[in-house]
PyMOL Python script that loads the backbone (N, CA, C, O; Angstrom):
from pymol import cmd

cmd.read_pdbstr("""\
ATOM      1  N   MET A   1     -91.268 -54.476 128.678  1.00  0.00           N
ATOM      2  CA  MET A   1     -92.607 -55.712 128.662  1.00  0.00           C
ATOM      3  C   MET A   1     -93.640 -54.970 127.524  1.00  0.00           C
ATOM      4  O   MET A   1     -94.098 -55.749 126.687  1.00  0.00           O
ATOM      5  N   GLU A   2     -94.112 -53.325 127.394  1.00  0.00           N
ATOM      6  CA  GLU A   2     -94.713 -54.052 125.997  1.00  0.00           C
ATOM      7  C   GLU A   2     -94.600 -54.475 124.393  1.00  0.00           C
ATOM      8  O   GLU A   2     -95.352 -55.000 123.572  1.00  0.00           O
ATOM      9  N   LYS A   3     -93.177 -53.929 124.401  1.00  0.00           N
ATOM     10  CA  LYS A   3     -92.599 -55.129 123.772  1.00  0.00           C
ATOM     11  C   LYS A   3     -93.012 -57.217 123.796  1.00  0.00           C
ATOM     12  O   LYS A   3     -93.558 -57.759 122.835  1.00  0.00           O
ATOM     13  N   GLU A   4     -92.672 -57.842 124.827  1.00  0.00           N
ATOM     14  CA  GLU A   4     -93.463 -59.461 124.914  1.00  0.00           C
ATOM     15  C   GLU A   4     -94.813 -58.650 125.150  1.00  0.00           C
ATOM     16  O   GLU A   4     -95.265 -59.055 126.221  1.00  0.00           O
ATOM     17  N   LEU A   5     -95.342 -58.036 124.809  1.00  0.00           N
ATOM     18  CA  LEU A   5     -97.093 -58.112 125.170  1.00  0.00           C
ATOM     19  C   LEU A   5     -97.292 -57.688 123.766  1.00  0.00           C
ATOM     20  O   LEU A   5     -98.470 -57.869 123.456  1.00  0.00           O
ATOM     21  N   ASP A   6     -96.715 -57.280 122.971  1.00  0.00           N
ATOM     22  CA  ASP A   6     -96.786 -57.257 121.444  1.00  0.00           C
ATOM     23  C   ASP A   6     -96.629 -58.566 120.826  1.00  0.00           C
ATOM     24  O   ASP A   6     -97.151 -58.646 119.713  1.00  0.00           O
ATOM     25  N   LYS A   7     -96.122 -59.480 121.200  1.00  0.00           N
ATOM     26  CA  LYS A   7     -95.496 -60.450 120.542  1.00  0.00           C
ATOM     27  C   LYS A   7     -97.137 -61.800 120.553  1.00  0.00           C
ATOM     28  O   LYS A   7     -97.870 -62.399 119.767  1.00  0.00           O
ATOM     29  N   VAL A   8     -96.870 -61.589 122.236  1.00  0.00           N
ATOM     30  CA  VAL A   8     -98.118 -62.145 122.510  1.00  0.00           C
ATOM     31  C   VAL A   8     -99.703 -61.928 122.002  1.00  0.00           C
ATOM     32  O   VAL A   8    -100.590 -62.774 121.888  1.00  0.00           O
ATOM     33  N   MET A   9     -99.734 -60.560 121.750  1.00  0.00           N
ATOM     34  CA  MET A   9    -100.998 -60.169 120.533  1.00  0.00           C
ATOM     35  C   MET A   9    -101.029 -60.914 118.994  1.00  0.00           C
ATOM     36  O   MET A   9    -101.899 -61.438 118.299  1.00  0.00           O
ATOM     37  N   GLU A  10     -99.531 -60.645 118.870  1.00  0.00           N
ATOM     38  CA  GLU A  10     -99.043 -61.695 117.578  1.00  0.00           C
ATOM     39  C   GLU A  10     -99.563 -62.600 116.988  1.00  0.00           C
ATOM     40  O   GLU A  10    -100.355 -62.644 116.046  1.00  0.00           O
ATOM     41  N   GLU A  11     -98.633 -64.003 118.140  1.00  0.00           N
ATOM     42  CA  GLU A  11     -98.454 -65.448 118.594  1.00  0.00           C
ATOM     43  C   GLU A  11    -100.158 -65.299 118.766  1.00  0.00           C
ATOM     44  O   GLU A  11    -100.009 -65.881 119.841  1.00  0.00           O
ATOM     45  N   ALA A  12    -101.145 -65.138 118.722  1.00  0.00           N
ATOM     46  CA  ALA A  12    -101.899 -64.757 119.289  1.00  0.00           C
ATOM     47  C   ALA A  12    -103.580 -64.764 118.324  1.00  0.00           C
ATOM     48  O   ALA A  12    -104.738 -65.099 118.573  1.00  0.00           O
ATOM     49  N   MET A  13    -102.553 -63.973 116.736  1.00  0.00           N
ATOM     50  CA  MET A  13    -103.635 -64.016 115.903  1.00  0.00           C
ATOM     51  C   MET A  13    -103.212 -64.051 115.113  1.00  0.00           C
ATOM     52  O   MET A  13    -103.407 -63.241 114.207  1.00  0.00           O
ATOM     53  N   GLU A  14    -101.988 -65.534 115.036  1.00  0.00           N
ATOM     54  CA  GLU A  14    -101.986 -66.112 113.344  1.00  0.00           C
ATOM     55  C   GLU A  14    -102.221 -67.362 113.977  1.00  0.00           C
ATOM     56  O   GLU A  14    -101.612 -68.249 113.379  1.00  0.00           O
ATOM     57  N   THR A  15    -103.304 -68.064 115.617  1.00  0.00           N
ATOM     58  CA  THR A  15    -103.931 -68.698 114.919  1.00  0.00           C
ATOM     59  C   THR A  15    -105.273 -68.584 114.112  1.00  0.00           C
ATOM     60  O   THR A  15    -105.987 -67.680 113.676  1.00  0.00           O
ATOM     61  N   PRO A  16    -105.253 -70.214 114.135  1.00  0.00           N
ATOM     62  CA  PRO A  16    -106.206 -69.998 113.190  1.00  0.00           C
ATOM     63  C   PRO A  16    -107.650 -69.470 113.343  1.00  0.00           C
ATOM     64  O   PRO A  16    -108.207 -70.519 113.666  1.00  0.00           O
ATOM     65  N   GLY A  17    -108.565 -68.588 113.324  1.00  0.00           N
ATOM     66  CA  GLY A  17    -109.982 -68.060 113.119  1.00  0.00           C
ATOM     67  C   GLY A  17    -110.333 -67.008 113.862  1.00  0.00           C
ATOM     68  O   GLY A  17    -111.391 -66.383 113.798  1.00  0.00           O
ATOM     69  N   VAL A  18    -109.163 -66.774 114.771  1.00  0.00           N
ATOM     70  CA  VAL A  18    -108.652 -65.225 115.685  1.00  0.00           C
ATOM     71  C   VAL A  18    -108.933 -64.280 114.745  1.00  0.00           C
ATOM     72  O   VAL A  18    -108.554 -64.396 113.579  1.00  0.00           O
ATOM     73  N   THR A  19    -110.019 -62.686 115.441  1.00  0.00           N
ATOM     74  CA  THR A  19    -109.498 -62.710 114.127  1.00  0.00           C
ATOM     75  C   THR A  19    -109.377 -61.427 115.422  1.00  0.00           C
ATOM     76  O   THR A  19    -108.448 -60.884 114.824  1.00  0.00           O
ATOM     77  N   GLY A  20    -109.495 -60.829 116.254  1.00  0.00           N
ATOM     78  CA  GLY A  20    -109.408 -59.974 117.283  1.00  0.00           C
ATOM     79  C   GLY A  20    -108.729 -60.488 118.752  1.00  0.00           C
ATOM     80  O   GLY A  20    -108.815 -61.673 119.075  1.00  0.00           O
ATOM     81  N   ILE A  21    -107.798 -59.124 119.927  1.00  0.00           N
ATOM     82  CA  ILE A  21    -107.195 -59.246 121.227  1.00  0.00           C
ATOM     83  C   ILE A  21    -108.096 -58.591 121.728  1.00  0.00           C
ATOM     84  O   ILE A  21    -108.902 -58.060 120.964  1.00  0.00           O
ATOM     85  N   VAL A  22    -108.221 -58.444 123.006  1.00  0.00           N
ATOM     86  CA  VAL A  22    -108.068 -57.174 123.955  1.00  0.00           C
ATOM     87  C   VAL A  22    -107.294 -57.827 125.076  1.00  0.00           C
ATOM     88  O   VAL A  22    -107.431 -59.036 125.268  1.00  0.00           O
ATOM     89  N   ILE A  23    -106.554 -57.159 125.765  1.00  0.00           N
ATOM     90  CA  ILE A  23    -106.179 -57.120 127.005  1.00  0.00           C
ATOM     91  C   ILE A  23    -105.861 -55.776 127.383  1.00  0.00           C
ATOM     92  O   ILE A  23    -105.265 -54.818 126.891  1.00  0.00           O
ATOM     93  N   ALA A  24    -106.839 -56.219 129.054  1.00  0.00           N
ATOM     94  CA  ALA A  24    -106.521 -54.703 129.892  1.00  0.00           C
ATOM     95  C   ALA A  24    -106.276 -54.548 131.673  1.00  0.00           C
ATOM     96  O   ALA A  24    -106.564 -54.106 132.785  1.00  0.00           O
ATOM     97  N   ASP A  25    -106.061 -54.766 131.423  1.00  0.00           N
ATOM     98  CA  ASP A  25    -105.441 -54.027 133.347  1.00  0.00           C
ATOM     99  C   ASP A  25    -106.512 -54.269 134.487  1.00  0.00           C
ATOM    100  O   ASP A  25    -107.422 -54.948 134.011  1.00  0.00           O
ATOM    101  N   HIS A  26    -106.691 -54.027 135.536  1.00  0.00           N
ATOM    102  CA  HIS A  26    -107.482 -54.011 136.106  1.00  0.00           C
ATOM    103  C   HIS A  26    -109.018 -53.433 136.287  1.00  0.00           C
ATOM    104  O   HIS A  26    -110.106 -53.962 136.514  1.00  0.00           O
ATOM    105  N   GLN A  27    -108.390 -51.586 135.994  1.00  0.00           N
ATOM    106  CA  GLN A  27    -109.220 -50.766 136.528  1.00  0.00           C
ATOM    107  C   GLN A  27    -109.842 -50.564 134.719  1.00  0.00           C
ATOM    108  O   GLN A  27    -109.918 -49.469 134.161  1.00  0.00           O
ATOM    109  N   GLY A  28    -110.111 -51.518 134.261  1.00  0.00           N
ATOM    110  CA  GLY A  28    -110.445 -51.495 132.591  1.00  0.00           C
ATOM    111  C   GLY A  28    -110.089 -51.046 131.119  1.00  0.00           C
ATOM    112  O   GLY A  28    -110.583 -51.103 129.993  1.00  0.00           O
ATOM    113  N   LEU A  29    -108.242 -50.265 132.151  1.00  0.00           N
ATOM    114  CA  LEU A  29    -107.566 -49.807 131.176  1.00  0.00           C
ATOM    115  C   LEU A  29    -107.200 -50.657 130.014  1.00  0.00           C
ATOM    116  O   LEU A  29    -106.806 -51.796 130.265  1.00  0.00           O
ATOM    117  N   CYS A  30    -107.312 -50.076 128.173  1.00  0.00           N
ATOM    118  CA  CYS A  30    -107.008 -51.296 127.434  1.00  0.00           C
ATOM    119  C   CYS A  30    -105.462 -50.845 127.582  1.00  0.00           C
ATOM    120  O   CYS A  30    -105.155 -49.674 127.805  1.00  0.00           O
ATOM    121  N   VAL A  31    -104.474 -51.938 127.428  1.00  0.00           N
ATOM    122  CA  VAL A  31    -103.212 -52.331 127.193  1.00  0.00           C
ATOM    123  C   VAL A  31    -102.454 -52.540 126.630  1.00  0.00           C
ATOM    124  O   VAL A  31    -101.234 -52.547 126.796  1.00  0.00           O
ATOM    125  N   GLY A  32    -103.864 -53.003 124.918  1.00  0.00           N
ATOM    126  CA  GLY A  32    -103.662 -53.436 124.315  1.00  0.00           C
ATOM    127  C   GLY A  32    -104.313 -54.041 123.548  1.00  0.00           C
ATOM    128  O   GLY A  32    -105.299 -54.597 124.032  1.00  0.00           O
ATOM    129  N   SER A  33    -104.049 -54.216 121.935  1.00  0.00           N
ATOM    130  CA  SER A  33    -105.346 -54.818 121.100  1.00  0.00           C
ATOM    131  C   SER A  33    -105.161 -55.024 119.709  1.00  0.00           C
ATOM    132  O   SER A  33    -104.376 -54.573 118.875  1.00  0.00           O
ATOM    133  N   GLN A  34    -105.668 -55.460 119.699  1.00  0.00           N
ATOM    134  CA  GLN A  34    -105.092 -56.707 117.164  1.00  0.00           C
ATOM    135  C   GLN A  34    -106.351 -56.731 116.760  1.00  0.00           C
ATOM    136  O   GLN A  34    -107.052 -57.120 117.694  1.00  0.00           O
ATOM    137  N   GLY A  35    -106.934 -56.515 115.869  1.00  0.00           N
ATOM    138  CA  GLY A  35    -107.446 -57.475 114.592  1.00  0.00           C
ATOM    139  C   GLY A  35    -108.168 -56.172 114.758  1.00  0.00           C
ATOM    140  O   GLY A  35    -107.856 -54.994 114.936  1.00  0.00           O
ATOM    141  N   ALA A  36    -110.097 -57.412 114.526  1.00  0.00           N
ATOM    142  CA  ALA A  36    -110.766 -56.128 114.637  1.00  0.00           C
ATOM    143  C   ALA A  36    -111.297 -56.390 115.435  1.00  0.00           C
ATOM    144  O   ALA A  36    -111.851 -57.379 115.914  1.00  0.00           O
ATOM    145  N   VAL A  37    -111.141 -55.470 115.618  1.00  0.00           N
ATOM    146  CA  VAL A  37    -112.235 -54.923 117.214  1.00  0.00           C
ATOM    147  C   VAL A  37    -110.803 -53.993 118.578  1.00  0.00           C
ATOM    148  O   VAL A  37    -109.653 -53.972 119.018  1.00  0.00           O
ATOM    149  N   SER A  38    -112.309 -53.363 118.597  1.00  0.00           N
ATOM    150  CA  SER A  38    -112.030 -52.159 119.766  1.00  0.00           C
ATOM    151  C   SER A  38    -111.828 -52.299 121.143  1.00  0.00           C
ATOM    152  O   SER A  38    -112.578 -52.743 122.012  1.00  0.00           O
ATOM    153  N   GLY A  39    -109.949 -51.553 121.238  1.00  0.00           N
ATOM    154  CA  GLY A  39    -109.993 -51.317 122.808  1.00  0.00           C
ATOM    155  C   GLY A  39    -111.214 -50.844 123.317  1.00  0.00           C
ATOM    156  O   GLY A  39    -111.546 -51.684 124.153  1.00  0.00           O
ATOM    157  N   SER A  40    -112.238 -49.776 123.261  1.00  0.00           N
ATOM    158  CA  SER A  40    -112.552 -49.483 123.671  1.00  0.00           C
ATOM    159  C   SER A  40    -114.029 -50.396 124.678  1.00  0.00           C
ATOM    160  O   SER A  40    -114.856 -49.904 125.446  1.00  0.00           O
ATOM    161  N   ALA A  41    -113.874 -51.529 124.322  1.00  0.00           N
ATOM    162  CA  ALA A  41    -114.697 -52.693 124.782  1.00  0.00           C
ATOM    163  C   ALA A  41    -113.724 -53.483 126.299  1.00  0.00           C
ATOM    164  O   ALA A  41    -114.265 -54.268 127.079  1.00  0.00           O
ATOM    165  N   ALA A  42    -112.122 -52.993 126.421  1.00  0.00           N
ATOM    166  CA  ALA A  42    -111.617 -53.738 127.567  1.00  0.00           C
ATOM    167  C   ALA A  42    -112.530 -52.567 128.658  1.00  0.00           C
ATOM    168  O   ALA A  42    -111.866 -51.577 128.967  1.00  0.00           O
ATOM    169  N   GLY A  43    -113.507 -52.612 129.049  1.00  0.00           N
ATOM    170  CA  GLY A  43    -113.435 -52.074 130.171  1.00  0.00           C
ATOM    171  C   GLY A  43    -115.016 -53.152 130.990  1.00  0.00           C
ATOM    172  O   GLY A  43    -115.219 -53.557 132.134  1.00  0.00           O
ATOM    173  N   VAL A  44    -115.717 -53.243 129.845  1.00  0.00           N
ATOM    174  CA  VAL A  44    -116.950 -53.926 129.561  1.00  0.00           C
ATOM    175  C   VAL A  44    -116.373 -55.904 129.686  1.00  0.00           C
ATOM    176  O   VAL A  44    -117.211 -56.792 129.841  1.00  0.00           O
ATOM    177  N   LEU A  45    -115.038 -56.154 129.590  1.00  0.00           N
ATOM    178  CA  LEU A  45    -114.430 -57.544 129.115  1.00  0.00           C
ATOM    179  C   LEU A  45    -114.689 -57.645 130.899  1.00  0.00           C
ATOM    180  O   LEU A  45    -115.352 -58.399 131.612  1.00  0.00           O
ATOM    181  N   VAL A  46    -113.633 -56.261 131.203  1.00  0.00           N
ATOM    182  CA  VAL A  46    -112.925 -56.738 132.533  1.00  0.00           C
ATOM    183  C   VAL A  46    -113.645 -56.846 133.606  1.00  0.00           C
ATOM    184  O   VAL A  46    -113.171 -57.168 134.696  1.00  0.00           O
ATOM    185  N   ALA A  47    -116.001 -56.343 133.199  1.00  0.00           N
ATOM    186  CA  ALA A  47    -116.421 -56.085 134.634  1.00  0.00           C
ATOM    187  C   ALA A  47    -117.191 -58.068 134.207  1.00  0.00           C
ATOM    188  O   ALA A  47    -117.389 -59.004 134.982  1.00  0.00           O
ATOM    189  N   LEU A  48    -117.350 -57.991 133.114  1.00  0.00           N
ATOM    190  CA  LEU A  48    -117.614 -59.679 133.112  1.00  0.00           C
ATOM    191  C   LEU A  48    -117.070 -60.152 134.133  1.00  0.00           C
ATOM    192  O   LEU A  48    -117.619 -60.481 135.185  1.00  0.00           O
ATOM    193  N   ALA A  49    -115.520 -60.221 133.740  1.00  0.00           N
ATOM    194  CA  ALA A  49    -114.802 -61.044 134.393  1.00  0.00           C
ATOM    195  C   ALA A  49    -114.953 -61.166 135.802  1.00  0.00           C
ATOM    196  O   ALA A  49    -114.509 -62.120 136.441  1.00  0.00           O
ATOM    197  N   GLU A  50    -115.701 -60.017 136.387  1.00  0.00           N
ATOM    198  CA  GLU A  50    -114.748 -59.480 137.893  1.00  0.00           C
ATOM    199  C   GLU A  50    -117.083 -60.304 138.553  1.00  0.00           C
ATOM    200  O   GLU A  50    -117.600 -60.904 139.495  1.00  0.00           O
ATOM    201  N   HIS A  51    -117.417 -59.807 137.477  1.00  0.00           N
ATOM    202  CA  HIS A  51    -118.845 -60.212 138.433  1.00  0.00           C
ATOM    203  C   HIS A  51    -118.767 -61.732 137.842  1.00  0.00           C
ATOM    204  O   HIS A  51    -119.745 -62.364 138.241  1.00  0.00           O
ATOM    205  N   ALA A  52    -117.790 -62.623 136.901  1.00  0.00           N
ATOM    206  CA  ALA A  52    -117.816 -63.915 136.955  1.00  0.00           C
ATOM    207  C   ALA A  52    -116.926 -64.485 138.538  1.00  0.00           C
ATOM    208  O   ALA A  52    -117.180 -65.435 139.278  1.00  0.00           O
ATOM    209  N   CYS A  53    -116.277 -63.857 138.577  1.00  0.00           N
ATOM    210  CA  CYS A  53    -115.251 -64.414 140.145  1.00  0.00           C
ATOM    211  C   CYS A  53    -116.055 -63.518 141.388  1.00  0.00           C
ATOM    212  O   CYS A  53    -115.421 -62.927 142.263  1.00  0.00           O
ATOM    213  N   ARG A  54    -117.685 -63.524 141.302  1.00  0.00           N
ATOM    214  CA  ARG A  54    -117.703 -63.243 142.415  1.00  0.00           C
ATOM    215  C   ARG A  54    -118.911 -64.331 142.449  1.00  0.00           C
ATOM    216  O   ARG A  54    -119.879 -63.941 143.102  1.00  0.00           O
ATOM    217  N   LEU A  55    -119.038 -65.636 141.862  1.00  0.00           N
ATOM    218  CA  LEU A  55    -119.740 -65.917 142.329  1.00  0.00           C
ATOM    219  C   LEU A  55    -119.537 -67.671 143.258  1.00  0.00           C
ATOM    220  O   LEU A  55    -120.091 -68.467 144.015  1.00  0.00           O
ATOM    221  N   GLN A  56    -118.405 -67.419 142.520  1.00  0.00           N
ATOM    222  CA  GLN A  56    -117.747 -68.586 142.951  1.00  0.00           C
ATOM    223  C   GLN A  56    -116.159 -68.687 143.628  1.00  0.00           C
ATOM    224  O   GLN A  56    -115.352 -69.598 143.445  1.00  0.00           O
ATOM    225  N   PRO A  57    -115.971 -67.382 144.515  1.00  0.00           N
ATOM    226  CA  PRO A  57    -115.071 -66.302 145.179  1.00  0.00           C
ATOM    227  C   PRO A  57    -114.169 -67.290 145.259  1.00  0.00           C
ATOM    228  O   PRO A  57    -113.487 -67.226 144.235  1.00  0.00           O
ATOM    229  N   ASN A  58    -113.760 -68.295 146.040  1.00  0.00           N
ATOM    230  CA  ASN A  58    -112.692 -69.287 146.275  1.00  0.00           C
ATOM    231  C   ASN A  58    -111.917 -69.782 145.637  1.00  0.00           C
ATOM    232  O   ASN A  58    -110.838 -70.219 146.038  1.00  0.00           O
ATOM    233  N   LEU A  59    -112.402 -69.804 144.333  1.00  0.00           N
ATOM    234  CA  LEU A  59    -112.083 -70.617 143.267  1.00  0.00           C
ATOM    235  C   LEU A  59    -111.072 -70.587 142.052  1.00  0.00           C
ATOM    236  O   LEU A  59    -110.013 -70.387 142.647  1.00  0.00           O
ATOM    237  N   ARG A  60    -110.910 -70.627 141.358  1.00  0.00           N
ATOM    238  CA  ARG A  60    -109.690 -69.908 139.917  1.00  0.00           C
ATOM    239  C   ARG A  60    -110.322 -69.140 139.138  1.00  0.00           C
ATOM    240  O   ARG A  60    -110.877 -69.880 138.326  1.00  0.00           O
ATOM    241  N   PRO A  61    -110.621 -67.827 138.858  1.00  0.00           N
ATOM    242  CA  PRO A  61    -111.171 -66.636 137.818  1.00  0.00           C
ATOM    243  C   PRO A  61    -111.865 -67.922 136.848  1.00  0.00           C
ATOM    244  O   PRO A  61    -111.418 -68.764 136.070  1.00  0.00           O
ATOM    245  N   PRO A  62    -112.731 -67.680 137.190  1.00  0.00           N
ATOM    246  CA  PRO A  62    -113.575 -68.988 135.355  1.00  0.00           C
ATOM    247  C   PRO A  62    -113.281 -68.305 134.445  1.00  0.00           C
ATOM    248  O   PRO A  62    -113.137 -67.095 134.620  1.00  0.00           O
ATOM    249  N   VAL A  63    -113.021 -69.167 132.606  1.00  0.00           N
ATOM    250  CA  VAL A  63    -113.214 -68.632 131.540  1.00  0.00           C
ATOM    251  C   VAL A  63    -114.494 -68.589 131.023  1.00  0.00           C
ATOM    252  O   VAL A  63    -115.193 -69.569 130.764  1.00  0.00           O
ATOM    253  N   LEU A  64    -114.847 -67.151 130.846  1.00  0.00           N
ATOM    254  CA  LEU A  64    -115.942 -66.608 130.510  1.00  0.00           C
ATOM    255  C   LEU A  64    -115.649 -67.155 128.360  1.00  0.00           C
ATOM    256  O   LEU A  64    -114.769 -66.798 127.576  1.00  0.00           O
ATOM    257  N   THR A  65    -117.060 -68.252 128.135  1.00  0.00           N
ATOM    258  CA  THR A  65    -117.362 -68.300 126.527  1.00  0.00           C
ATOM    259  C   THR A  65    -118.499 -68.131 126.088  1.00  0.00           C
ATOM    260  O   THR A  65    -119.330 -68.984 125.774  1.00  0.00           O
ATOM    261  N   LEU A  66    -118.623 -66.025 126.024  1.00  0.00           N
ATOM    262  CA  LEU A  66    -119.409 -65.780 124.686  1.00  0.00           C
ATOM    263  C   LEU A  66    -119.876 -66.126 123.431  1.00  0.00           C
ATOM    264  O   LEU A  66    -118.874 -66.113 122.717  1.00  0.00           O
ATOM    265  N   SER A  67    -120.956 -66.465 122.679  1.00  0.00           N
ATOM    266  CA  SER A  67    -121.035 -66.900 121.541  1.00  0.00           C
ATOM    267  C   SER A  67    -122.627 -66.410 120.880  1.00  0.00           C
ATOM    268  O   SER A  67    -123.694 -66.552 121.477  1.00  0.00           O
ATOM    269  N   GLY A  68    -122.411 -65.674 119.198  1.00  0.00           N
ATOM    270  CA  GLY A  68    -123.366 -65.315 118.700  1.00  0.00           C
ATOM    271  C   GLY A  68    -122.869 -66.016 117.440  1.00  0.00           C
ATOM    272  O   GLY A  68    -121.757 -66.380 117.059  1.00  0.00           O
ATOM    273  N   ASP A  69    -124.237 -66.078 116.879  1.00  0.00           N
ATOM    274  CA  ASP A  69    -124.455 -66.103 114.651  1.00  0.00           C
ATOM    275  C   ASP A  69    -122.346 -67.253 114.644  1.00  0.00           C
ATOM    276  O   ASP A  69    -122.123 -68.457 114.766  1.00  0.00           O
ATOM    277  N   ASP A  70    -121.318 -65.992 114.433  1.00  0.00           N
ATOM    278  CA  ASP A  70    -120.238 -66.608 113.844  1.00  0.00           C
ATOM    279  C   ASP A  70    -119.478 -65.927 114.966  1.00  0.00           C
ATOM    280  O   ASP A  70    -118.830 -64.898 114.772  1.00  0.00           O
ATOM    281  N   THR A  71    -119.542 -66.331 115.758  1.00  0.00           N
ATOM    282  CA  THR A  71    -118.425 -65.087 116.639  1.00  0.00           C
ATOM    283  C   THR A  71    -118.217 -65.695 118.627  1.00  0.00           C
ATOM    284  O   THR A  71    -118.940 -65.679 119.623  1.00  0.00           O
ATOM    285  N   GLN A  72    -116.677 -66.197 118.268  1.00  0.00           N
ATOM    286  CA  GLN A  72    -116.945 -65.804 120.272  1.00  0.00           C
ATOM    287  C   GLN A  72    -115.977 -65.853 120.422  1.00  0.00           C
ATOM    288  O   GLN A  72    -114.980 -66.261 119.827  1.00  0.00           O
ATOM    289  N   CYS A  73    -116.477 -64.915 122.256  1.00  0.00           N
ATOM    290  CA  CYS A  73    -115.284 -64.288 122.956  1.00  0.00           C
ATOM    291  C   CYS A  73    -115.105 -65.491 123.965  1.00  0.00           C
ATOM    292  O   CYS A  73    -115.822 -66.466 124.190  1.00  0.00           O
ATOM    293  N   ILE A  74    -114.243 -65.198 124.343  1.00  0.00           N
ATOM    294  CA  ILE A  74    -112.972 -65.664 124.832  1.00  0.00           C
ATOM    295  C   ILE A  74    -112.671 -65.056 125.935  1.00  0.00           C
ATOM    296  O   ILE A  74    -112.325 -64.083 125.265  1.00  0.00           O
ATOM    297  N   ILE A  75    -112.410 -64.597 127.365  1.00  0.00           N
ATOM    298  CA  ILE A  75    -112.436 -63.500 128.299  1.00  0.00           C
ATOM    299  C   ILE A  75    -111.594 -64.588 128.841  1.00  0.00           C
ATOM    300  O   ILE A  75    -111.760 -65.742 128.445  1.00  0.00           O
ATOM    301  N   GLN A  76    -110.483 -64.211 129.939  1.00  0.00           N
ATOM    302  CA  GLN A  76    -110.029 -65.136 130.759  1.00  0.00           C
ATOM    303  C   GLN A  76    -109.237 -64.036 132.141  1.00  0.00           C
ATOM    304  O   GLN A  76    -108.467 -63.194 131.679  1.00  0.00           O
ATOM    305  N   ARG A  77    -109.362 -64.024 133.400  1.00  0.00           N
ATOM    306  CA  ARG A  77    -108.001 -62.680 134.127  1.00  0.00           C
ATOM    307  C   ARG A  77    -107.084 -63.310 134.750  1.00  0.00           C
ATOM    308  O   ARG A  77    -107.471 -64.339 135.305  1.00  0.00           O
ATOM    309  N   GLN A  78    -105.753 -62.995 134.876  1.00  0.00           N
ATOM    310  CA  GLN A  78    -105.393 -64.331 135.664  1.00  0.00           C
ATOM    311  C   GLN A  78    -104.629 -62.294 136.222  1.00  0.00           C
ATOM    312  O   GLN A  78    -104.155 -61.209 135.883  1.00  0.00           O
ATOM    313  N   GLY A  79    -105.024 -63.049 137.087  1.00  0.00           N
ATOM    314  CA  GLY A  79    -104.536 -62.477 138.464  1.00  0.00           C
ATOM    315  C   GLY A  79    -105.294 -59.756 138.715  1.00  0.00           C
ATOM    316  O   GLY A  79    -106.225 -59.245 139.339  1.00  0.00           O
ATOM    317  N   THR A  80    -104.392 -59.258 138.000  1.00  0.00           N
ATOM    318  CA  THR A  80    -104.718 -58.027 137.319  1.00  0.00           C
ATOM    319  C   THR A  80    -105.476 -57.801 136.451  1.00  0.00           C
ATOM    320  O   THR A  80    -106.541 -57.199 136.307  1.00  0.00           O
ATOM    321  N   ILE A  81    -103.896 -59.106 135.108  1.00  0.00           N
ATOM    322  CA  ILE A  81    -104.324 -58.753 133.978  1.00  0.00           C
ATOM    323  C   ILE A  81    -105.323 -59.786 133.678  1.00  0.00           C
ATOM    324  O   ILE A  81    -105.376 -60.924 134.145  1.00  0.00           O
ATOM    325  N   THR A  82    -106.596 -58.874 132.301  1.00  0.00           N
ATOM    326  CA  THR A  82    -107.972 -59.956 131.594  1.00  0.00           C
ATOM    327  C   THR A  82    -107.882 -59.465 130.481  1.00  0.00           C
ATOM    328  O   THR A  82    -107.958 -58.272 130.189  1.00  0.00           O
ATOM    329  N   ALA A  83    -107.583 -61.068 129.253  1.00  0.00           N
ATOM    330  CA  ALA A  83    -107.820 -60.675 127.865  1.00  0.00           C
ATOM    331  C   ALA A  83    -108.825 -61.814 127.413  1.00  0.00           C
ATOM    332  O   ALA A  83    -108.897 -63.032 127.581  1.00  0.00           O
ATOM    333  N   ALA A  84    -109.365 -61.106 126.936  1.00  0.00           N
ATOM    334  CA  ALA A  84    -110.855 -61.684 125.433  1.00  0.00           C
ATOM    335  C   ALA A  84    -109.536 -62.406 124.001  1.00  0.00           C
ATOM    336  O   ALA A  84    -109.142 -61.529 123.232  1.00  0.00           O
ATOM    337  N   ILE A  85    -109.324 -62.949 123.905  1.00  0.00           N
ATOM    338  CA  ILE A  85    -110.017 -63.309 122.475  1.00  0.00           C
ATOM    339  C   ILE A  85    -111.374 -63.399 122.048  1.00  0.00           C
ATOM    340  O   ILE A  85    -112.370 -63.801 122.649  1.00  0.00           O
ATOM    341  N   PHE A  86    -111.136 -62.680 120.209  1.00  0.00           N
ATOM    342  CA  PHE A  86    -112.554 -63.008 119.877  1.00  0.00           C
ATOM    343  C   PHE A  86    -112.021 -64.427 118.336  1.00  0.00           C
ATOM    344  O   PHE A  86    -111.004 -64.381 117.645  1.00  0.00           O
ATOM    345  N   LYS A  87    -113.127 -65.465 118.282  1.00  0.00           N
ATOM    346  CA  LYS A  87    -112.978 -65.854 116.910  1.00  0.00           C
ATOM    347  C   LYS A  87    -114.059 -66.284 116.416  1.00  0.00           C
ATOM    348  O   LYS A  87    -115.088 -66.641 116.991  1.00  0.00           O
ATOM    349  N   SER A  88    -113.750 -66.236 115.089  1.00  0.00           N
ATOM    350  CA  SER A  88    -115.066 -66.409 114.132  1.00  0.00           C
ATOM    351  C   SER A  88    -114.947 -68.739 113.842  1.00  0.00           C
ATOM    352  O   SER A  88    -114.209 -69.716 113.720  1.00  0.00           O
ATOM    353  N   ILE A  89    -116.391 -68.214 113.909  1.00  0.00           N
ATOM    354  CA  ILE A  89    -116.965 -70.112 113.645  1.00  0.00           C
ATOM    355  C   ILE A  89    -118.048 -70.712 113.004  1.00  0.00           C
ATOM    356  O   ILE A  89    -118.159 -71.938 112.995  1.00  0.00           O
TER     357      ILE A  89
END
""", "prot")
cmd.dss("prot")
cmd.show_as("cartoon", "prot")
cmd.util.cbc("prot")
cmd.orient("prot")
């Protein structure tokens, strides 16, 4: 599984503008990260995704987009895994 995860992260990092990726389990533990982002952000990213899911619990988990001056963070939860992709804009 680790090799598959590494391959997915490498493919995501090849996308133009992507500067980092973090993947975390349901407990907020980092299971993988690459690029210019710290795996220590995993817990916060999972907490954001969980809180967003509570807004409308009967629907699919939402995709969160956080934007700064020159950076965008896209967070999505699928089952017990949460992924965040950081992009320069």
